[in-house]
C-alpha positions in Angstrom: -120.9 -5.2 -90.3 -121.9 -1.2 -90.1 -120.9 0.3 -86.9 -123.5 2.4 -85.4 -122.7 3.0 -81.8 -119.7 3.6 -79.6 -119.2 2.9 -76.0 -116.0 4.0 -74.4 -113.0 2.2 -76.1 -115.8 -0.2 -77.4 -117.9 0.1 -80.8 -120.9 -1.9 -81.7 -122.0 -3.1 -85.0 -125.4 -3.3 -86.5 -125.4 -7.0 -85.7 -124.7 -6.2 -82.0 -120.8 -7.4 -82.1 -118.7 -5.6 -80.0 -115.2 -4.3 -81.4 -112.2 -3.1 -79.4 -111.7 -0.3 -82.2 -114.2 1.1 -84.7 -114.0 -0.4 -88.0 -111.2 -3.0 -87.0 -111.1 -6.7 -86.3 -108.4 -6.9 -83.7 -107.1 -10.2 -83.3 -104.2 -11.8 -81.4 -101.3 -14.2 -82.3 -98.0 -15.0 -80.5 -95.8 -14.5 -83.6 -93.7 -17.3 -82.4 -95.3 -20.3 -83.8 -93.9 -20.5 -87.5 -95.6 -21.4 -89.9 -98.5 -20.5 -88.1 -97.5 -16.9 -86.9 -94.0 -15.5 -87.1 -92.5 -12.1 -86.7 -91.3 -10.2 -89.7 -88.3 -7.8 -89.6 -90.6 -5.0 -89.6 -92.6 -6.1 -86.4 -95.5 -7.4 -88.3 -96.9 -11.0 -88.3 -97.1 -13.2 -91.1 -98.3 -16.9 -91.3 -101.2 -19.3 -91.8 -103.1 -17.9 -88.5 -102.6 -14.3 -89.8 -103.8 -15.0 -93.0 -106.8 -16.7 -91.7 -107.4 -13.6 -89.5 -107.0 -11.2 -92.4 -109.5 -13.3 -94.7 -112.1 -13.4 -91.6 -111.7 -9.5 -91.2 -112.3 -9.2 -94.9 -115.4 -11.3 -94.9 -116.6 -9.2 -91.7 -116.0 -5.9 -93.9 -113.5 -4.8 -91.2 -109.7 -3.7 -91.4 -107.5 -6.4 -89.9 -105.5 -5.3 -86.7 -103.0 -7.8 -85.5 -101.6 -7.8 -82.1 -98.6 -9.7 -81.1 -98.9 -11.3 -77.5 -97.4 -14.2 -75.6 -99.4 -17.3 -76.1 -100.1 -18.1 -72.4 -101.7 -14.9 -72.1 -103.9 -14.6 -75.1 -106.9 -16.2 -73.9 -107.3 -14.0 -70.9 -106.8 -10.9 -73.1 -109.6 -12.1 -75.3 -111.7 -12.8 -72.3 -111.1 -9.4 -70.7 -111.9 -7.5 -73.8 -108.2 -6.5 -74.9 -108.8 -8.3 -78.2 -111.8 -9.1 -80.4 -110.5 -12.6 -80.7 -107.5 -14.9 -80.9 -106.4 -16.5 -84.1 -103.7 -18.3 -82.5 -103.9 -22.1 -83.1 -105.8 -22.4 -79.9 -107.0 -26.3 -79.6 -110.5 -26.3 -78.2 -110.4 -27.9 -74.7 -112.9 -27.9 -71.8 -110.5 -25.6 -69.7 -110.5 -22.8 -72.3 -114.1 -23.2 -73.1 -114.6 -22.0 -69.3 -113.0 -18.8 -70.1 -114.1 -18.0 -73.7 -116.1 -19.2 -76.7 -114.8 -20.8 -79.8 -115.5 -20.6 -83.3 -116.1 -23.5 -85.6 -112.6 -25.2 -86.3 -110.7 -23.5 -89.0 -108.1 -26.4 -89.1 -107.4 -29.7 -87.6 -104.1 -31.0 -86.1 -102.5 -33.1 -83.5 -99.7 -33.4 -81.0 -96.8 -35.4 -81.9 -93.6 -36.6 -80.3 -90.4 -35.4 -81.6 -86.8 -36.5 -80.5 -83.1 -36.3 -81.7 -82.2 -38.7 -84.6 -79.9 -40.8 -82.2 -83.0 -41.5 -79.7 -84.6 -44.8 -79.2 -87.9 -43.1 -78.2 -90.8 -44.3 -80.2 -94.1 -43.7 -78.1 -95.3 -41.7 -75.2 -94.8 -44.6 -72.8 -91.0 -44.7 -73.8 -90.9 -41.1 -72.2 -91.6 -42.3 -68.7 -89.9 -40.2 -66.2 -87.8 -38.6 -68.8 -87.5 -34.7 -69.7 -90.0 -33.4 -72.1 -90.2 -29.8 -73.4 -93.1 -27.9 -74.3 -94.7 -24.4 -75.1 -96.2 -22.4 -72.3 -99.9 -22.3 -72.2 -100.2 -25.2 -74.7 -102.2 -28.4 -74.0 -98.9 -30.5 -74.7 -98.0 -30.0 -70.9 -101.0 -32.2 -69.9 -100.0 -34.9 -72.1 -96.5 -34.9 -71.0 -97.8 -35.1 -67.6 -99.1 -38.5 -68.1 -95.6 -39.9 -68.2 -93.2 -37.5 -66.4 -93.2 -34.5 -63.8 -90.0 -33.5 -65.6 -91.5 -30.9 -68.0 -89.8 -27.9 -69.3 -91.7 -25.0 -70.8 -90.6 -22.3 -73.4 -92.4 -19.4 -74.7 -92.7 -21.1 -78.0 -92.7 -24.5 -79.7 -90.0 -23.5 -82.1 -87.6 -22.4 -79.2 -88.5 -25.8 -77.6 -87.8 -27.6 -80.9 -84.4 -25.6 -81.1 -83.3 -26.7 -77.6 -84.1 -30.2 -78.6 -82.0 -29.8 -81.6 -79.0 -28.5 -79.5 -78.9 -31.6 -77.1 -81.4 -30.4 -74.4 -84.3 -32.4 -73.3 -85.5 -36.0 -74.3 -88.3 -34.9 -76.4 -90.6 -32.2 -77.4 -94.4 -32.5 -77.8 -96.0 -30.1 -80.4 -97.9 -29.8 -83.3 -97.0 -32.3 -86.0 -96.9 -29.4 -88.7 -94.6 -27.3 -86.7 -92.3 -30.3 -86.1 -92.5 -31.1 -89.8 -91.4 -27.6 -90.6 -88.5 -27.6 -88.2 -87.3 -30.9 -89.8 -87.6 -29.1 -93.1 -85.6 -26.4 -91.8 -82.7 -28.8 -91.1 -83.3 -29.4 -87.4 -81.7 -33.1 -86.5 -84.8 -34.3 -85.2 -87.4 -37.2 -86.0 -91.2 -37.4 -85.6 -92.4 -40.3 -83.5 -95.7 -41.3 -82.0 -98.7 -39.1 -83.1 -100.9 -38.7 -80.1 -104.4 -37.9 -81.5 -106.0 -35.2 -83.5 -107.3 -31.9 -82.2 -109.7 -28.9 -83.6 -108.1 -25.3 -83.5 -110.5 -22.5 -83.6 -110.8 -18.6 -83.2 -111.3 -17.7 -79.5 -114.0 -15.0 -78.6 -115.2 -13.5 -75.5 -118.2 -14.9 -73.8 -120.0 -11.5 -73.9 -119.5 -11.2 -77.5 -121.9 -14.0 -79.0 -122.9 -11.7 -82.0 -119.2 -11.5 -83.1 -118.9 -15.2 -82.7 -121.8 -15.9 -85.1 -120.4 -13.3 -87.8 -117.0 -15.2 -87.4 -118.7 -18.5 -87.9 -120.3 -17.3 -91.0 -116.9 -16.0 -92.2 -115.3 -19.3 -91.6 -118.1 -21.1 -93.5 -117.7 -18.8 -96.5 -113.9 -19.3 -96.4 -114.5 -22.9 -96.3 -116.9 -23.1 -99.1 -115.3 -20.8 -101.4 -111.6 -22.5 -101.2 -109.9 -19.7 -99.3 -109.2 -21.8 -96.2 -107.7 -24.5 -98.5 -105.8 -22.0 -100.5 -104.1 -20.7 -97.5 -103.5 -23.8 -96.2 -101.4 -25.0 -99.3 -99.6 -21.7 -99.4 -98.1 -22.4 -95.9 -98.2 -26.3 -95.7 -98.3 -27.8 -99.3 -101.4 -29.6 -98.0 -104.9 -28.8 -96.8 -105.0 -29.0 -92.9 -108.6 -27.4 -92.7 -110.7 -30.3 -93.7 -112.2 -32.4 -90.9 -110.3 -35.8 -91.1 -113.1 -37.7 -89.7 -115.2 -36.5 -92.8 -112.7 -37.4 -95.1 
């Protein structure tokens, strides 16, 4: 992606893709969604999403520039041109598609109910009227709203799970991989009903179709050469990048 022109704070590549900063792929993540993105002692971020963002940048022949931002504000940041893209585990939804465009999925996931080990909750129906915690800006609040109005929001899924572990709330709805990691870290919680499958993708401004095309090409290359699988196995010990419906 050869940069041929600059316009204010924007740079335009040979393909017509717009960049926040010349020679860089500026992507946002929350740094609060371990193991997808987490903050290191030096303030930088690591995790599955970060590794994917860096791999995409390499395919684009650009320097990766990570930006830490609160999850519920990331889509707006992409829409307004603050970031080139979001590599932040965004589930593709009709509501988000009104604001930004999405790449082809780079992993597949699904929401799951997590409760303390002494709970008798098994299904979503069992949570009728009970208190459910979710992360701000996630799609899980809509799911929780099907059975209760008593919904508590946290800045991150991990913090919500920590609160559950300490005796707060009746349940947390979050990504099954995140919950699995919390259990592995010693949280006294258990996984219950899996509430479906979802597609996670990179968000790009609707005014940056050329960049979206380049990102899609990069994801396809990373899928074909095994890089996505390799990154997934590094962080999860399994491959979450393959479409389960094609398995």
